[in-house]
C-alpha angles and dihedrals in degrees: 000000000000091000090053093050093048091048092051092048091051093048096048099037092066118096109233116238135187111303096008091127090061092051098050110138121224088251091055092048090050092049090050091052090050092048091051091051094245091127132027126241094260091054091045093052094045094048093043090053090049092050093048092048094048098043101039118103086213107034115224121237115274092247140021113273095023116149115247114243119217116219118209 
C-alpha cells in the first residue's frame, strides 16, 4: 500500500511540460490507471512488479528480503 501511495505522489507531483505525454513510462501509465480506479491495488502491485522485473538491467529479487544470488 505504501509503495502505491509513493508512486502516486511521484506521478502527480510532477509538473507536466511539453511532450510529457509522449514520454510517459509504463510505470506512470500504470499508476495513472490505478489512480483513476481502472485497476485495483492487487493488479497495480502485480503489474508494477512485472514491469520492474522486465525493464530492470539488474532484476530485483522476486520478494522483499530475498537473498541476492551471485552468478559466476
